[in-house]
N, C-alpha and C positions, 0 to 999 in steps of 0.2 A: 593644701589643707593642713593646718596645724592643730593638733589635739593636745590638750593639757594633760600632764601626768606622765609623760615619757620619762623613764628613769626611776619612777617610784613604784613600789610593789603594792599589789592588792592580792591578798592571800599569798600564794607561792610564786606569783609572777609580777610583771610590770602592769602599769596602768596604761596606757597610751593606745590609741587606736589609729591605724593608718591603712590606707589602701593605695594601690596603684599597680600599674604594669602596662604593657603595651602589646599590640599585635596588629600589624597592618600589612606592610609589604615584606616583612621579614628583614633580616640583616643584609644590607647591600655591601658588597665588597668594596669598601671605601679606601682600601689601601691605595688605589689609584687616585681617588679624590683627595685623600689626605696627602698623598704625594704631591699633588698639585699645590697644596697649601704649605707643605713643610718638608716632606722626606725624600721625594723621588724625582723632583725636577733636576735638571742638569745645568741650570744657569748659575752664574757666580753667586747669587744670593744663597744658594743652597749647597755650596761646596763645603765639605767638612773642614773644620779648623784643624790645621796641622798640630800635632802634639808638641807641647813645649817641654823643654828640659827644666828640671827643678831638682833641688837637693831634698831627697826623701826625709821626712820627719819620723817615720816609723818604717819597720820592715813588713812588707806584704809578701807572703809566701803561700804557694799552693800546697796544702797539706796532703791532698789526694785528688785523684781524678778517676772517675768510674764511667766506663762506657754504658750506654743504655740500648740504643738501636741506631737509627738513622733519621735525622730530621727533627726539628722543633719549630714552634711558631708561637703566635700570641696566646693561644689557648692552653699553653703548657706552663706548669710551674711545679717545682719539687714540693712535696708535702712532708713535713716533719712530724712524726709521732713518737714521743719518747726518744730513744736512741736510734730510731729507724728513719731512713729517708726513702720515700717512694717517688719514682719518676717514670715518665713515659716518653715515647718517641712517635713521630708521625707515621712511621712504617710499622707500627703495631706492637712494639715491645713495651712491657711494663716490668719495672725492676724494683727490688727492695735492697737497700744499701745500708751498711752500718755507718752511722754518723761519725763515730770516733775514728774508725780505721779506713773507711772507704771500701771495705770488702763487700762483694755482692752476695747476698743471701740467696736470692733467686732472680731469674729473668725469664719471663714467659712471653710467648708470642700469641697475640690475639687472632692473627690471621686476617686482620682488617686494618685499613688505613684509619688512623685516629685523628680527630679534630680537636680534642680537649682532654686534659688530665694534668695532675692527678688530684682527686679528693680522697681523703683517708682519715680513719680513726683507728683505734686499736683492733677493730674487728673486720673492717670493710675498706677495700680500696676500689675506687671507681674511675673509669675513663669513658670517653664517648667516641664512637666511630664517626666517620664522615657521613654515613647513612643515618645518623641520629640514633644509633643503638647504644644504650647505656650498658656497660659491662662491669660487673662487680666481682671482685676476688676476695678471698679471705686473707688473713695475715700470712698464710703459708704459700700463697700464690695459686691456690685452687679456685677455679671459676665457680661462683655461686649462682649467678643468673644473668640473663640478658633481657632488656626491656626497651621499648621504643619510646623516644621522646617525640614531641609533637612536630618538631622541625629541627633543622641543623643546630648544633650546639658548638659555639666557638669560645666559650668561657669555662674556666676551671670549675668542676663540680665542687659542692660542699657536702661533707659527710659528717654526721654526728647525731646524737639523740635518736638513734634508730632509723634515720632517714638518709637517703641520697637525694640531693637537691641539684637541679640543673636549671640554667636560664637559657631558653631556646631562642632561635632567631625570629620567631613570631611574637616575641616579647612575653611569652609565658614563663613563669617560674613554676616548676613541677617537682613533686617529691615522690620518691619510690621507697617502699619498705626495704630497709637495708638487708633483711634476711632472705626475702623471697622475690623482690622486684615488683611487688604489687603497687600499682599507682595509687597514691593516697590522696593527693590534692593538686590543684593547680590554681594559680592566681594570674589574672589577665586584665589588662586595660587597653584601650585604643592606643596605638603608637604612631610615631612619625613616619613619613614616607621613606626617609633614609636614616640609616644608623651607621655607626662607626665600627669597623673591624679593628679592634684595638684591645690591649690587655685589660681584663676586668675580672675581679674575684669577689667572692662573698666573704663576709666575716661573721662572727658570732659574739654577741655581747648582751648582757642583761637578759639572758634567756631568749634572745631573738636573733634570727638570721637577718643580717643587713646586706642588701644588694643595691648596687647602682643600676640605673636604667637609662635608656634613651630618653631624650626630652629633659635631661638635667635633673632627674628625681632620684631620691633614695627611698627604698622600701624597708620596713621592719616587719618580719613575718614570724609568727609562732610556728616552730618546726612540727609540732604534733598535729595541729589542726589546719595550717595554711591560712589562718586569719591574718590579714594585713592590718597591723595595729598602729602604724604611724607612717606618715609620708612627709618627707622634707624636700623642699625645692632648693637644690644646689644652685641652679641657674635656669632662667626662663629662656626659651628660644627667641632669637632676634633675627631680623632680616626679612627680605621679601621672598627669596627663593628657598626651595627645600634644602639646597646645599648650604645656604647661609644660616639656616635654622638648625643644622645638625649641632647638638650640644650634649652628647652622651656623657654620663659619668664614667670615668676611666679609672683603672687601678683598683685598689681596695680601700673602702672606707676605714679610717684609722681612729681608734678611740684612745684617748689619753685623759685620765681623770674624769672630769665631768664633760669633756668636749669630744665630739665626734666630727671629724673633718673629712671632706671629700673635694674632688675637683672635677670640672667638666670641660670637655673640648669646646672652644669658642664660648666659654661661659665664665665661671668664677671659681676661686677657692673659697669654700664656705665651711665654717665651723659652727656646729649646733651645740647648745647647752642642754645636756641630757636631763639635768635636774630642774630645768625650767621648761619642761614639756616639749623639748626639742626646738625651742625658739632659737633663732639665729643669733649667735654671739658676735660674729663679724663675718664679712664677706669682702673679697677683693676681685675685681675683674681680672681674668686670667684665662689662658687656654693651654691645656696639656693633652698629650696623646697617650701618656703612659701612667700617670697617677703620682701619688705623693707618699711621703712617710713623715712620721712625727717623733719627737722625743719630748722631754719635759720642758724644753725651752722654745723649740721652733717647729714649724711645718716646712718641709723641704720638698720642692717640686720643680722639675724642668718644664719650660714652656714648649710650645710647638716647634720652636727652632733650637731647643736644647740650651738656652740660657737658664741657669739654675737660680732660683730665688729661695731665700730662707725668710719666712714670715714669723714674727713673734706669735707663739701659740696663744698668748694672753689676749692680744688686741689686734693682730694682723699687720702691725707695722713691719716694714722691710728691715731686716737685720743685716743682710748682705746679698749681693748678687755675684755670680761667677759666669762669665761668657766665654771662657777659654775652651769649652767643649762644644761650642755652637755647631749645630748640624751634624753631630756625631751619632745621632740616632740612639740616644740614651735610653736605658731601661728604667722601669720603676725602681726607685732607690730603696736602700735599707740603712739603718743606723746601727753602728757597732763600735765600741771602744773609742768613742769621741770622734768618729769619722762617719761621713755620709758616703755610701758606695754606690756606684753606677756601673753597669756594663755598657759596651758600645758595639758598633757595627763591625769593628775589626777584632773583636775578641779580647779587648782590654777591659780590665776592671780598674776604675779610678776611685781613690779614696780622698775626699776633701775634708778639711777641718769643719766640724759641726759648729765651731765657734765663729769662724770668720770666712770660710769658703776657700781658704788657701789649699794648695795641693800638698797632700801628706805622703801618698804612695801611689804606685801604679804597677800592675802585674798583668802579663799576657797569659791567658789560659788557652788561646787558640780555639779551633773548632768552628770558626765562622761567626756571623753576626748573631748577637744575643737579642732575643725578643722577650724571654722570660724575665720576671722580676728577680732582683736580688733578695734573698731570704736570710734574715738574721736568725742565728741559732746560738745556743750556749757554747758551741765549739768554734764558732766563727761565722762566716757568711757563705751561703750556697749560691752558685750560679750555674745555670744551664745554658750551654753553648748552642749554636745553630745546628751542630751535628747531633744534639741531644745528650752529649756527655755532661755529667754533673761533677763540679769541682767544689772543694771546700777551701776557702782562703782564710788565713789567720793573719791578724795584725799584731805585731809586738815590737 
């Protein structure tokens, strides 16, 4: 359903109305399913490409490394608020780190195994336990409240505008009062039989929370009321079986100028024109497991086998492709200082030229396989390793 007016204001907010969500069998652990398609098979088609030698074009250096706890996975990503970095680990630690120096301000233990984190603003830091309990802290690391989500949460929470928002495995998007944990609203629609356990995050633009959903859809939700005010189809399910029809939106929707772009597994890369009511500006058949990033010129996205494509942001034409990192289980990328940066399964961070896809730099941060997205900051890029440690990398 497309509703005109997305991106235009009426009174103090947007005009656009959207709805959607899902809830059927909940999130199926498709790491094994996805593995059959891309990541975990052991035949020759899926062997990681050996790293090639190259002459570095820039210097990539690890400015600092901060321990958090132990363990990280798809539902974890560092959150940057001002000069503070918040991060969490699967074994229950939540930490606040100084962005410039890497010094740890505090590190608290929740006493629970975590499935997702971190969402944060200046006042509230939120994580979610394996038992679907949302835990909120203040900026000093003091626990504020605990509240129960409707089912397991494997996606990073979003925090802002006085709410903590989670997307649960039964395809509900739920909001809690950031001060006391009171449940404020939830949005739900029927969902597919199977969904993908993969990185996914919410973003905030034009006074709306934007979240990707199973079934290839984007939702735009008003944070105060839970009103779903726009729905966009990134890709429609195709195929005869439930497995063939899995096409979840992965990564984080990216907004650049008037365009909002997202990608779906077994689906498409699609960019919507915000100023034209959310109409599709362009779409290209594509399949990604981790998501995309954008800059003023391009949309950068690895496919399900880690061949990276740069599409023109304006019209979707292919600017370049890079296959030298094939099957290295790349993370969701970030753009910084003219480079597109990805983490991989061996703890390397690769910097490619945003202009032509050539290799610019490589640095090893260790700590095991990366699953969390690379995060661009004013100081450099943040990466969270498989052991949950967070590192800042600078290019110069």
